[in-house]
N, CA and C atoms of all chains as a GROMACS GRO file, in nm:
protein
  594
    1MET      N    1  15.419   6.286   8.311
    1MET     CA    2  15.531   6.330   8.326
    1MET      C    3  15.615   6.489   8.273
    2VAL      N    4  15.495   6.550   8.100
    2VAL     CA    5  15.523   6.608   8.067
    2VAL      C    6  15.524   6.730   8.169
    3GLN      N    7  15.356   6.742   8.286
    3GLN     CA    8  15.345   6.825   8.350
    3GLN      C    9  15.467   6.843   8.433
    4LEU      N   10  15.526   6.730   8.541
    4LEU     CA   11  15.578   6.816   8.618
    4LEU      C   12  15.727   6.824   8.601
    5ARG      N   13  15.831   6.798   8.488
    5ARG     CA   14  15.906   6.863   8.411
    5ARG      C   15  15.837   7.023   8.328
    6LEU      N   16  15.745   7.078   8.367
    6LEU     CA   17  15.764   7.120   8.242
    6LEU      C   18  15.679   7.328   8.415
    7LEU      N   19  15.672   7.232   8.515
    7LEU     CA   20  15.700   7.301   8.686
    7LEU      C   21  15.769   7.264   8.734
    8THR      N   22  15.911   7.201   8.648
    8THR     CA   23  16.017   7.183   8.756
    8THR      C   24  16.081   7.262   8.697
    9GLU      N   25  16.063   7.349   8.536
    9GLU     CA   26  16.151   7.436   8.520
    9GLU      C   27  16.069   7.556   8.576
   10TYR      N   28  16.001   7.540   8.616
   10TYR     CA   29  15.944   7.694   8.646
   10TYR      C   30  15.966   7.746   8.782
   11GLN      N   31  15.996   7.592   8.877
   11GLN     CA   32  16.008   7.663   9.047
   11GLN      C   33  16.180   7.739   9.024
   12LYS      N   34  16.239   7.788   8.939
   12LYS     CA   35  16.316   7.878   8.978
   12LYS      C   36  16.220   8.029   8.989
   13GLU      N   37  16.132   7.992   8.943
   13GLU     CA   38  15.999   8.155   8.922
   13GLU      C   39  15.932   8.119   9.118
   14LEU      N   40  15.938   8.034   9.112
   14LEU     CA   41  15.873   8.012   9.197
   14LEU      C   42  15.904   8.042   9.354
   15ALA      N   43  16.034   8.028   9.341
   15ALA     CA   44  16.155   8.080   9.396
   15ALA      C   45  16.125   8.144   9.482
   16VAL      N   46  16.082   8.268   9.368
   16VAL     CA   47  16.070   8.490   9.441
   16VAL      C   48  15.947   8.500   9.408
   17SER      N   49  15.888   8.405   9.431
   17SER     CA   50  15.711   8.453   9.374
   17SER      C   51  15.677   8.459   9.495
   18TYR      N   52  15.699   8.402   9.588
   18TYR     CA   53  15.577   8.337   9.780
   18TYR      C   54  15.458   8.249   9.674
   19CYS      N   55  15.476   8.144   9.584
   19CYS     CA   56  15.398   8.072   9.611
   19CYS      C   57  15.416   7.996   9.631
   20LYS      N   58  15.380   7.860   9.646
   20LYS     CA   59  15.394   7.709   9.619
   20LYS      C   60  15.308   7.610   9.560
   21VAL      N   61  15.414   7.484   9.570
   21VAL     CA   62  15.347   7.393   9.502
   21VAL      C   63  15.432   7.302   9.497
   22VAL      N   64  15.275   7.217   9.548
   22VAL     CA   65  15.304   7.057   9.600
   22VAL      C   66  15.243   6.941   9.457
   23ALA      N   67  15.351   6.865   9.477
   23ALA     CA   68  15.229   6.739   9.396
   23ALA      C   69  15.242   6.579   9.452
   24ILE      N   70  15.140   6.560   9.454
   24ILE     CA   71  15.045   6.415   9.492
   24ILE      C   72  14.986   6.337   9.438
   25SER      N   73  15.117   6.172   9.449
   25SER     CA   74  15.081   6.062   9.406
   25SER      C   75  15.025   5.917   9.510
   26THR      N   76  15.014   5.856   9.425
   26THR     CA   77  14.932   5.749   9.580
   26THR      C   78  15.093   5.628   9.609
   27ASP      N   79  15.207   5.691   9.485
   27ASP     CA   80  15.330   5.598   9.493
   27ASP      C   81  15.381   5.632   9.654
   28PRO      N   82  15.476   5.504   9.639
   28PRO     CA   83  15.464   5.511   9.825
   28PRO      C   84  15.599   5.645   9.806
   29TRP      N   85  15.577   5.724   9.982
   29TRP     CA   86  15.713   5.834   9.931
   29TRP      C   87  15.865   5.798   9.850
   30ARG      N   88  15.904   5.676   9.901
   30ARG     CA   89  16.042   5.620   9.845
   30ARG      C   90  15.967   5.706   9.651
   31GLU      N   91  15.903   5.626   9.615
   31GLU     CA   92  15.915   5.658   9.491
   31GLU      C   93  15.917   5.841   9.479
   32ASN      N   94  15.821   5.863   9.559
   32ASN     CA   95  15.817   6.023   9.508
   32ASN      C   96  15.916   6.072   9.486
   33ALA      N   97  16.027   5.984   9.641
   33ALA     CA   98  16.148   6.060   9.613
   33ALA      C   99  16.226   6.057   9.579
   34ALA      N  100  16.256   5.929   9.462
   34ALA     CA  101  16.335   5.875   9.334
   34ALA      C  102  16.286   6.010   9.215
   35LEU      N  103  16.193   6.034   9.206
   35LEU     CA  104  16.137   6.009   9.124
   35LEU      C  105  16.111   6.188   9.094
   36ARG      N  106  16.163   6.291   9.250
   36ARG     CA  107  16.156   6.392   9.221
   36ARG      C  108  16.347   6.414   9.246
   37ILE      N  109  16.438   6.404   9.234
   37ILE     CA  110  16.552   6.344   9.213
   37ILE      C  111  16.554   6.379   9.140
   38GLY      N  112  16.519   6.242   9.021
   38GLY     CA  113  16.551   6.272   8.882
   38GLY      C  114  16.500   6.357   8.821
   39LEU      N  115  16.372   6.399   8.873
   39LEU     CA  116  16.363   6.573   8.850
   39LEU      C  117  16.468   6.643   8.832
   40GLY      N  118  16.493   6.656   8.948
   40GLY     CA  119  16.573   6.837   8.998
   40GLY      C  120  16.510   6.931   9.001
   41ALA      N  121  16.346   6.842   9.111
   41ALA     CA  122  16.201   6.940   9.186
   41ALA      C  123  16.280   6.986   9.285
   42THR      N  124  16.240   7.089   9.355
   42THR     CA  125  16.293   7.131   9.449
   42THR      C  126  16.132   7.127   9.564
   43PHE      N  127  16.020   7.074   9.520
   43PHE     CA  128  15.836   7.166   9.589
   43PHE      C  129  15.818   7.018   9.647
   44PRO      N  130  15.720   7.012   9.697
   44PRO     CA  131  15.773   6.886   9.802
   44PRO      C  132  15.657   6.777   9.747
   45PHE      N  133  15.708   6.628   9.740
   45PHE     CA  134  15.622   6.503   9.671
   45PHE      C  135  15.570   6.544   9.778
   46LEU      N  136  15.402   6.455   9.798
   46LEU     CA  137  15.310   6.383   9.940
   46LEU      C  138  15.268   6.245   9.852
   47SER      N  139  15.277   6.158   9.897
   47SER     CA  140  15.282   6.022   9.970
   47SER      C  141  15.132   6.018   9.944
   48ASP      N  142  15.032   5.963   9.813
   48ASP     CA  143  14.873   5.923   9.885
   48ASP      C  144  14.884   5.769   9.903
   49ALA      N  145  14.996   5.723   9.939
   49ALA     CA  146  14.991   5.596   9.910
   49ALA      C  147  14.903   5.470   9.978
   50ASP      N  148  14.767   5.505  10.153
   50ASP     CA  149  14.672   5.480  10.161
   50ASP      C  150  14.657   5.512  10.214
   51ARG      N  151  14.572   5.622  10.079
   51ARG     CA  152  14.443   5.605   9.992
   51ARG      C  153  14.387   5.724  10.047
   52THR      N  154  14.408   5.829  10.188
   52THR     CA  155  14.356   5.896  10.242
   52THR      C  156  14.320   6.024  10.195
   53ALA      N  157  14.354   6.086  10.088
   53ALA     CA  158  14.285   6.209  10.013
   53ALA      C  159  14.278   6.138   9.900
   54GLN      N  160  14.207   6.014   9.857
   54GLN     CA  161  14.153   5.965   9.726
   54GLN      C  162  14.020   5.904   9.820
   55GLN      N  163  14.003   5.826   9.972
   55GLN     CA  164  13.875   5.902   9.987
   55GLN      C  165  13.814   5.972  10.038
   56GLN      N  166  13.912   6.083  10.081
   56GLN     CA  167  13.821   6.223  10.168
   56GLN      C  168  13.781   6.294  10.020
   57MET      N  169  13.846   6.284   9.914
   57MET     CA  170  13.762   6.374   9.802
   57MET      C  171  13.716   6.296   9.708
   58GLY      N  172  13.703   6.161   9.719
   58GLY     CA  173  13.666   6.109   9.588
   58GLY      C  174  13.737   6.134   9.495
   59LEU      N  175  13.857   6.134   9.479
   59LEU     CA  176  13.960   6.113   9.338
   59LEU      C  177  14.003   5.978   9.330
   60LEU      N  178  13.928   5.838   9.293
   60LEU     CA  179  13.956   5.697   9.274
   60LEU      C  180  13.966   5.703   9.051
   61GLU      N  181  14.022   5.702   9.045
   61GLU     CA  182  14.049   5.678   8.869
   61GLU      C  183  14.001   5.510   8.866
   62VAL      N  184  13.872   5.548   8.871
   62VAL     CA  185  13.790   5.430   8.832
   62VAL      C  186  13.850   5.336   8.727
   63THR      N  187  13.930   5.309   8.623
   63THR     CA  188  13.995   5.273   8.472
   63THR      C  189  14.110   5.155   8.568
   64SER      N  190  14.182   5.314   8.649
   64SER     CA  191  14.297   5.202   8.680
   64SER      C  192  14.320   5.083   8.741
   65ARG      N  193  14.366   5.052   8.737
   65ARG     CA  194  14.400   4.871   8.871
   65ARG      C  195  14.478   4.882   8.957
   66ARG      N  196  14.566   5.024   8.940
   66ARG     CA  197  14.617   5.049   9.044
   66ARG      C  198  14.587   5.151   9.171
   67ARG      N  199  14.434   5.158   9.088
   67ARG     CA  200  14.392   5.279   9.210
   67ARG      C  201  14.431   5.384   9.181
   68VAL      N  202  14.493   5.384   9.078
   68VAL     CA  203  14.548   5.616   9.170
   68VAL      C  204  14.429   5.720   9.183
   69ASP      N  205  14.539   5.779   9.173
   69ASP     CA  206  14.452   5.935   9.192
   69ASP      C  207  14.394   5.972   9.059
   70LEU      N  208  14.262   6.020   9.050
   70LEU     CA  209  14.246   6.082   8.883
   70LEU      C  210  14.374   6.254   8.864
   71PRO      N  211  14.408   6.261   8.772
   71PRO     CA  212  14.492   6.372   8.733
   71PRO      C  213  14.469   6.480   8.746
   72ARG      N  214  14.424   6.590   8.856
   72ARG     CA  215  14.369   6.670   8.915
   72ARG      C  216  14.485   6.855   8.951
   73ASP      N  217  14.419   6.958   8.953
   73ASP     CA  218  14.553   7.115   9.042
   73ASP      C  219  14.408   7.135   9.060
   74TYR      N  220  14.476   7.174   9.248
   74TYR     CA  221  14.369   7.334   9.185
   74TYR      C  222  14.445   7.437   9.327
   75ILE      N  223  14.355   7.480   9.210
   75ILE     CA  224  14.476   7.602   9.295
   75ILE      C  225  14.420   7.664   9.387
   76LEU      N  226  14.478   7.709   9.501
   76LEU     CA  227  14.432   7.764   9.697
   76LEU      C  228  14.476   7.864   9.749
   77TYR      N  229  14.418   7.941   9.790
   77TYR     CA  230  14.416   8.067   9.880
   77TYR      C  231  14.538   7.978   9.957
   78PRO      N  232  14.554   8.065  10.057
   78PRO     CA  233  14.678   8.027  10.138
   78PRO      C  234  14.520   8.037  10.251
   79ASP      N  235  14.450   8.045  10.311
   79ASP     CA  236  14.370   7.940  10.406
   79ASP      C  237  14.284   7.778  10.341
   80LEU      N  238  14.397   7.762  10.234
   80LEU     CA  239  14.289   7.669  10.172
   80LEU      C  240  14.137   7.698  10.084
   81THR      N  241  14.114   7.794  10.108
   81THR     CA  242  13.993   7.786   9.966
   81THR      C  243  14.000   7.796   9.871
   82ILE      N  244  13.935   7.703   9.796
   82ILE     CA  245  13.948   7.686   9.632
   82ILE      C  246  13.961   7.815   9.556
   83TYR      N  247  14.002   7.838   9.491
   83TYR     CA  248  14.017   7.958   9.368
   83TYR      C  249  13.999   7.925   9.195
   84ARG      N  250  14.044   7.793   9.181
   84ARG     CA  251  14.049   7.748   9.054
   84ARG      C  252  14.048   7.593   9.104
   85VAL      N  253  14.000   7.538   9.025
   85VAL     CA  254  14.007   7.305   8.942
   85VAL      C  255  14.091   7.303   8.814
   86TYR      N  256  14.132   7.270   8.833
   86TYR     CA  257  14.182   7.180   8.661
   86TYR      C  258  14.180   7.046   8.695
   87ASN      N  259  14.033   6.965   8.594
   87ASN     CA  260  14.063   6.832   8.627
   87ASN      C  261  14.140   6.812   8.452
   88GLY      N  262  14.180   6.783   8.471
   88GLY     CA  263  14.334   6.707   8.412
   88GLY      C  264  14.283   6.465   8.403
   89TYR      N  265  14.253   6.490   8.346
   89TYR     CA  266  14.188   6.388   8.282
   89TYR      C  267  14.212   6.309   8.168
   90TYR      N  268  14.210   6.410   8.053
   90TYR     CA  269  14.297   6.523   7.965
   90TYR      C  270  14.375   6.551   7.971
   91TYR      N  271  14.505   6.537   7.889
   91TYR     CA  272  14.665   6.656   7.908
   91TYR      C  273  14.621   6.770   7.935
   92VAL      N  274  14.546   6.778   7.834
   92VAL     CA  275  14.476   6.910   7.763
   92VAL      C  276  14.436   7.005   7.884
   93GLY      N  277  14.341   6.916   7.948
   93GLY     CA  278  14.226   7.008   8.115
   93GLY      C  279  14.404   7.030   8.209
   94ARG      N  280  14.494   6.969   8.211
   94ARG     CA  281  14.544   7.015   8.316
   94ARG      C  282  14.666   7.121   8.298
   95MET      N  283  14.700   7.245   8.399
   95MET     CA  284  14.704   7.357   8.439
   95MET      C  285  14.851   7.342   8.414
   96THR      N  286  14.833   7.465   8.292
   96THR     CA  287  14.989   7.501   8.235
   96THR      C  288  15.088   7.584   8.373
   97VAL      N  289  15.218   7.578   8.328
   97VAL     CA  290  15.255   7.660   8.348
   97VAL      C  291  15.238   7.883   8.381
   98ASP      N  292  15.122   7.847   8.281
   98ASP     CA  293  15.070   7.956   8.244
   98ASP      C  294  14.970   8.007   8.302
   99ASP      N  295  14.834   7.877   8.358
   99ASP     CA  296  14.748   7.851   8.431
   99ASP      C  297  14.844   7.969   8.591
  100LEU      N  298  14.942   7.879   8.622
  100LEU     CA  299  14.981   7.911   8.702
  100LEU      C  300  15.003   8.034   8.731
  101ARG      N  301  15.056   8.116   8.640
  101ARG     CA  302  15.140   8.246   8.677
  101ARG      C  303  14.967   8.308   8.684
  102ARG      N  304  14.937   8.307   8.543
  102ARG     CA  305  14.798   8.391   8.582
  102ARG      C  306  14.676   8.391   8.698
  103ASP      N  307  14.723   8.239   8.776
  103ASP     CA  308  14.599   8.237   8.876
  103ASP      C  309  14.708   8.303   9.024
  104PHE      N  310  14.804   8.278   9.000
  104PHE     CA  311  14.921   8.317   9.139
  104PHE      C  312  14.924   8.465   9.169
  105ARG      N  313  14.872   8.496   9.063
  105ARG     CA  314  14.938   8.644   9.040
  105ARG      C  315  14.773   8.677   9.098
  106ALA      N  316  14.674   8.672   9.042
  106ALA     CA  317  14.599   8.714   9.053
  106ALA      C  318  14.495   8.665   9.149
  107ILE      N  319  14.503   8.563   9.270
  107ILE     CA  320  14.562   8.553   9.414
  107ILE      C  321  14.640   8.683   9.485
  108SER      N  322  14.766   8.690   9.443
  108SER     CA  323  14.793   8.742   9.473
  108SER      C  324  14.782   8.915   9.550
  109ALA      N  325  14.740   8.937   9.450
  109ALA     CA  326  14.706   9.078   9.352
  109ALA      C  327  14.509   9.118   9.500
  110GLN      N  328  14.558   8.970   9.483
  110GLN     CA  329  14.414   8.967   9.626
  110GLN      C  330  14.457   9.020   9.765
  111ILE      N  331  14.490   8.920   9.838
  111ILE     CA  332  14.669   8.890   9.860
  111ILE      C  333  14.717   8.935   9.927
  112ARG      N  334  14.808   9.065   9.880
  112ARG     CA  335  14.898   9.140   9.886
  112ARG      C  336  14.867   9.275   9.942
  113LYS      N  337  14.848   9.334  10.016
  113LYS     CA  338  14.854   9.424  10.050
  113LYS      C  339  14.859   9.606   9.975
  114ASP      N  340  14.994   9.552   9.948
  114ASP     CA  341  15.058   9.648   9.880
  114ASP      C  342  15.138   9.610   9.766
  115TRP      N  343  15.046   9.480   9.722
  115TRP     CA  344  15.018   9.459   9.609
  115TRP      C  345  15.085   9.608   9.478
  116ASP      N  346  15.015   9.628   9.538
  116ASP     CA  347  15.057   9.817   9.399
  116ASP      C  348  15.103   9.891   9.449
  117PRO      N  349  15.112   9.922   9.479
  117PRO     CA  350  15.233  10.041   9.566
  117PRO      C  351  15.161  10.162   9.542
  118THR      N  352  15.161  10.249   9.470
  118THR     CA  353  15.062  10.341   9.406
  118THR      C  354  14.934  10.384   9.428
  119ALA      N  355  14.874  10.260   9.524
  119ALA     CA  356  14.761  10.267   9.647
  119ALA      C  357  14.740  10.261   9.720
  120LEU      N  358  14.894  10.336   9.777
  120LEU     CA  359  14.903  10.308   9.935
  120LEU      C  360  14.991  10.414   9.938
  121ASP      N  361  14.932  10.490  10.079
  121ASP     CA  362  15.048  10.610  10.104
  121ASP      C  363  15.162  10.616  10.117
  122GLU      N  364  15.311  10.674  10.201
  122GLU     CA  365  15.403  10.617  10.288
  122GLU      C  366  15.348  10.498  10.405
  123GLN      N  367  15.313  10.526  10.512
  123GLN     CA  368  15.272  10.484  10.614
  123GLN      C  369  15.240  10.334  10.582
  124GLU      N  370  15.133  10.343  10.540
  124GLU     CA  371  15.046  10.210  10.485
  124GLU      C  372  15.128  10.138  10.378
  125MET      N  373  15.247  10.187  10.344
  125MET     CA  374  15.309  10.100  10.281
  125MET      C  375  15.410  10.054  10.351
  126VAL      N  376  15.472  10.140  10.419
  126VAL     CA  377  15.586  10.063  10.618
  126VAL      C  378  15.498   9.968  10.618
  127SER      N  379  15.362   9.978  10.682
  127SER     CA  380  15.311   9.958  10.749
  127SER      C  381  15.221   9.749  10.624
  128ALA      N  382  15.167   9.771  10.542
  128ALA     CA  383  15.224   9.643  10.489
  128ALA      C  384  15.360   9.561  10.493
  129TYR      N  385  15.434   9.654  10.482
  129TYR     CA  386  15.553   9.567  10.441
  129TYR      C  387  15.618   9.478  10.596
  130LYS      N  388  15.571   9.575  10.710
  130LYS     CA  389  15.636   9.493  10.835
  130LYS      C  390  15.558   9.394  10.807
  131GLU      N  391  15.398   9.404  10.777
  131GLU     CA  392  15.284   9.258  10.809
  131GLU      C  393  15.358   9.107  10.773
  132PHE      N  394  15.368   9.189  10.620
  132PHE     CA  395  15.443   9.102  10.534
  132PHE      C  396  15.562   9.008  10.540
  133ALA      N  397  15.673   9.109  10.610
  133ALA     CA  398  15.813   9.045  10.640
  133ALA      C  399  15.785   9.006  10.757
  134GLY      N  400  15.777   9.168  10.862
  134GLY     CA  401  15.804   9.059  10.974
  134GLY      C  402  15.883   9.109  11.108
  135TYR      N  403  15.931   9.233  10.951
  135TYR     CA  404  16.018   9.384  11.052
  135TYR      C  405  16.008   9.448  11.009
  136ASP      N  406  16.039   9.558  11.116
  136ASP     CA  407  16.025   9.727  11.089
  136ASP      C  408  16.130   9.727  10.986
  137PRO      N  409  16.062   9.791  10.772
  137PRO     CA  410  16.252   9.828  10.707
  137PRO      C  411  16.326   9.874  10.730
  138PHE      N  412  16.241   9.975  10.887
  138PHE     CA  413  16.372  10.100  10.967
  138PHE      C  414  16.475  10.071  11.019
  139GLY      N  415  16.426   9.937  11.120
  139GLY     CA  416  16.458   9.925  11.231
  139GLY      C  417  16.630   9.782  11.212
  140PRO      N  418  16.616   9.712  11.336
  140PRO     CA  419  16.694   9.614  11.242
  140PRO      C  420  16.664   9.461  11.226
  141HIS      N  421  16.779   9.440  11.107
  141HIS     CA  422  16.696   9.351  11.043
  141HIS      C  423  16.720   9.175  11.065
  142PRO      N  424  16.616   9.121  11.081
  142PRO     CA  425  16.589   8.966  11.170
  142PRO      C  426  16.828   8.920  11.139
  143SER      N  427  16.874   8.974  11.060
  143SER     CA  428  16.975   8.887  11.072
  143SER      C  429  17.147   8.962  11.076
  144ASP      N  430  17.134   9.032  11.154
  144ASP     CA  431  17.152   9.126  11.210
  144ASP      C  432  17.219   9.033  11.355
  145PRO      N  433  17.335   9.042  11.330
  145PRO     CA  434  17.441   8.927  11.483
  145PRO      C  435  17.348   9.088  11.555
  146PRO      N  436  17.347   8.975  11.730
  146PRO     CA  437  17.292   9.064  11.783
  146PRO      C  438  17.388   9.152  11.851
  147GLY      N  439  17.369   9.308  11.909
  147GLY     CA  440  17.485   9.370  12.004
  147GLY      C  441  17.498   9.517  11.910
  148ARG      N  442  17.455   9.438  11.761
  148ARG     CA  443  17.537   9.566  11.637
  148ARG      C  444  17.447   9.649  11.649
  149PRO      N  445  17.551   9.744  11.653
  149PRO     CA  446  17.443   9.921  11.628
  149PRO      C  447  17.359   9.951  11.500
  150VAL      N  448  17.291   9.966  11.500
  150VAL     CA  449  17.248   9.994  11.383
  150VAL      C  450  17.207  10.139  11.310
  151GLU      N  451  17.321  10.092  11.197
  151GLU     CA  452  17.396  10.219  11.150
  151GLU      C  453  17.256  10.324  11.061
  152MET      N  454  13.036   6.057  10.338
  152MET     CA  455  13.158   6.097  10.254
  152MET      C  456  13.160   6.221  10.127
  153ALA      N  457  13.278   6.318  10.152
  153ALA     CA  458  13.260   6.432   9.997
  153ALA      C  459  13.215   6.337   9.886
  154LYS      N  460  13.198   6.432   9.800
  154LYS     CA  461  13.226   6.366   9.623
  154LYS      C  462  13.334   6.485   9.557
  155LEU      N  463  13.389   6.409   9.516
  155LEU     CA  464  13.518   6.519   9.442
  155LEU      C  465  13.449   6.647   9.329
  156SER      N  466  13.290   6.611   9.300
  156SER     CA  467  13.186   6.817   9.292
  156SER      C  468  13.164   6.850   9.327
  157ASP      N  469  13.230   6.861   9.498
  157ASP     CA  470  13.191   6.939   9.590
  157ASP      C  471  13.346   7.054   9.616
  158PHE      N  472  13.415   6.970   9.573
  158PHE     CA  473  13.554   7.014   9.549
  158PHE      C  474  13.604   7.170   9.442
  159VAL      N  475  13.474   7.258   9.487
  159VAL     CA  476  13.506   7.338   9.356
  159VAL      C  477  13.512   7.487   9.410
  160PRO      N  478  13.564   7.521   9.368
  160PRO     CA  479  13.624   7.673   9.395
  160PRO      C  480  13.482   7.801   9.466
  161GLY      N  481  13.579   7.808   9.587
  161GLY     CA  482  13.489   7.908   9.682
  161GLY      C  483  13.475   7.800   9.811
  162ALA      N  484  13.514   7.587   9.812
  162ALA     CA  485  13.490   7.558   9.900
  162ALA      C  486  13.613   7.545   9.926
  163LYS      N  487  13.609   7.440  10.071
  163LYS     CA  488  13.735   7.477  10.151
  163LYS      C  489  13.794   7.323  10.120
  164PHE      N  490  13.930   7.326  10.121
  164PHE     CA  491  14.025   7.177  10.072
  164PHE      C  492  14.087   7.136  10.211
  165PRO      N  493  14.043   7.042  10.231
  165PRO     CA  494  14.081   6.941  10.346
  165PRO      C  495  14.256   7.002  10.339
  166ASP      N  496  14.270   6.986  10.458
  166ASP     CA  497  14.378   7.031  10.468
  166ASP      C  498  14.502   6.874  10.516
  167LEU      N  499  14.495   6.827  10.410
  167LEU     CA  500  14.574   6.701  10.410
  167LEU      C  501  14.648   6.714  10.504
  168ALA      N  502  14.731   6.588  10.507
  168ALA     CA  503  14.824   6.559  10.629
  168ALA      C  504  14.896   6.449  10.485
  169LEU      N  505  15.013   6.415  10.469
  169LEU     CA  506  15.076   6.283  10.342
  169LEU      C  507  15.221   6.351  10.374
  170PRO      N  508  15.286   6.197  10.428
  170PRO     CA  509  15.397   6.138  10.427
  170PRO      C  510  15.504   6.230  10.237
  171ASP      N  511  15.604   6.285  10.349
  171ASP     CA  512  15.666   6.461  10.214
  171ASP      C  513  15.760   6.288  10.119
  172HIS      N  514  15.871   6.369  10.062
  172HIS     CA  515  15.938   6.255  10.009
  172HIS      C  516  16.073   6.224  10.052
  173THR      N  517  16.107   6.290  10.227
  173THR     CA  518  16.093   6.281  10.339
  173THR      C  519  16.087   6.108  10.450
  174GLY      N  520  15.980   6.120  10.395
  174GLY     CA  521  15.798   6.004  10.428
  174GLY      C  522  15.774   6.052  10.614
  175ALA      N  523  15.804   6.258  10.626
  175ALA     CA  524  15.772   6.272  10.732
  175ALA      C  525  15.629   6.336  10.720
  176VAL      N  526  15.506   6.296  10.817
  176VAL     CA  527  15.429   6.399  10.749
  176VAL      C  528  15.386   6.493  10.718
  177VAL      N  529  15.341   6.587  10.635
  177VAL     CA  530  15.345   6.763  10.634
  177VAL      C  531  15.175   6.754  10.595
  178ARG      N  532  15.112   6.868  10.640
  178ARG     CA  533  14.976   6.922  10.635
  178ARG      C  534  15.012   7.050  10.532
  179LEU      N  535  14.895   7.026  10.485
  179LEU     CA  536  14.883   7.159  10.297
  179LEU      C  537  14.931   7.289  10.423
  180SER      N  538  14.856   7.264  10.498
  180SER     CA  539  14.855   7.478  10.612
  180SER      C  540  14.988   7.460  10.607
  181GLU      N  541  15.098   7.399  10.658
  181GLU     CA  542  15.196   7.374  10.608
  181GLU      C  543  15.239   7.458  10.560
  182LEU      N  544  15.242   7.424  10.468
  182LEU     CA  545  15.303   7.497  10.306
  182LEU      C  546  15.306   7.639  10.311
  183THR      N  547  15.150   7.656  10.305
  183THR     CA  548  15.094   7.783  10.322
  183THR      C  549  15.147   7.884  10.394
  184ALA      N  550  15.167   7.820  10.517
  184ALA     CA  551  15.160   7.929  10.681
  184ALA      C  552  15.061   8.011  10.680
  185GLY      N  553  14.978   8.025  10.586
  185GLY     CA  554  14.870   8.107  10.611
  185GLY      C  555  14.922   8.184  10.503
  186ARG      N  556  14.949   8.215  10.477
  186ARG     CA  557  15.040   8.340  10.382
  186ARG      C  558  15.077   8.274  10.255
  187ASP      N  559  15.093   8.173  10.198
  187ASP     CA  560  15.135   8.140  10.057
  187ASP      C  561  15.044   8.126   9.987
  188PRO      N  562  14.949   8.210   9.824
  188PRO     CA  563  14.862   8.088   9.757
  188PRO      C  564  14.934   7.920   9.759
  189LEU      N  565  14.869   7.813   9.682
  189LEU     CA  566  14.913   7.661   9.724
  189LEU      C  567  14.872   7.589   9.564
  190ALA      N  568  14.907   7.540   9.488
  190ALA     CA  569  14.863   7.518   9.364
  190ALA      C  570  14.915   7.352   9.420
  191VAL      N  571  14.778   7.297   9.418
  191VAL     CA  572  14.786   7.096   9.463
  191VAL      C  573  14.774   7.019   9.288
  192MET      N  574  14.904   6.919   9.285
  192MET     CA  575  14.899   6.842   9.182
  192MET      C  576  14.879   6.672   9.192
  193PHE      N  577  14.738   6.696   9.137
  193PHE     CA  578  14.780   6.542   9.222
  193PHE      C  579  14.798   6.462   9.055
  194PHE      N  580  14.854   6.366   9.047
  194PHE     CA  581  14.952   6.303   8.906
  194PHE      C  582  14.964   6.154   8.940
  195ARG      N  583  14.871   6.130   8.848
  195ARG     CA  584  14.956   5.925   8.821
  195ARG      C  585  14.993   5.808   8.925
  196GLY      N  586  15.166   5.909   8.876
  196GLY     CA  587  15.256   5.868   8.944
  196GLY      C  588  15.336   5.807   8.848
  197TRP      N  589  15.469   5.738   8.955
  197TRP     CA  590  15.541   5.668   8.845
  197TRP      C  591  15.516   5.548   8.770
  198TYR      N  592  15.509   5.520   8.613
  198TYR     CA  593  15.470   5.402   8.592
  198TYR      C  594  15.499   5.398   8.443
   0.00000   0.00000   0.00000
């Protein structure tokens, strides 16, 4: 539970990082929901109650009578390619908030074209912005009401 | 069936579809939307 509490504290940073976290357990979804509310977590919790992921990945914790998933953390690129794996059987092996910051920073530096604005010219920056945000920074903003003239 | 040792850096993670905290089935690819990195944390559960 310590790791989940620390991730819950980290979620304020997560909200402005363009990165995501998801927690998965074999508990039924209603138990996950209660735990999530109790923690005050805003990231999603998924339920592997029917052991789909466990069977698909070989995640069975063999010393558990409850057939839970092995504690394990995976850092993924947006296309779900694995960047890093943390074996969390011992708590000390689990992903920390510092690990997460470091890994998300490294991936973002690889995938965000405008990660370093000094490496691009003005045209390239505007183009990268359009691609990421989905609109022209000098055109109408998506939140503008229809018909309002651009000032 | 895949082994745990198959899921290493550079390999593809399965696009799991599981019920979220509201009971709605969610795919991991919906969470990343193809543009954001994702940390997947498996924990032992509440007990």
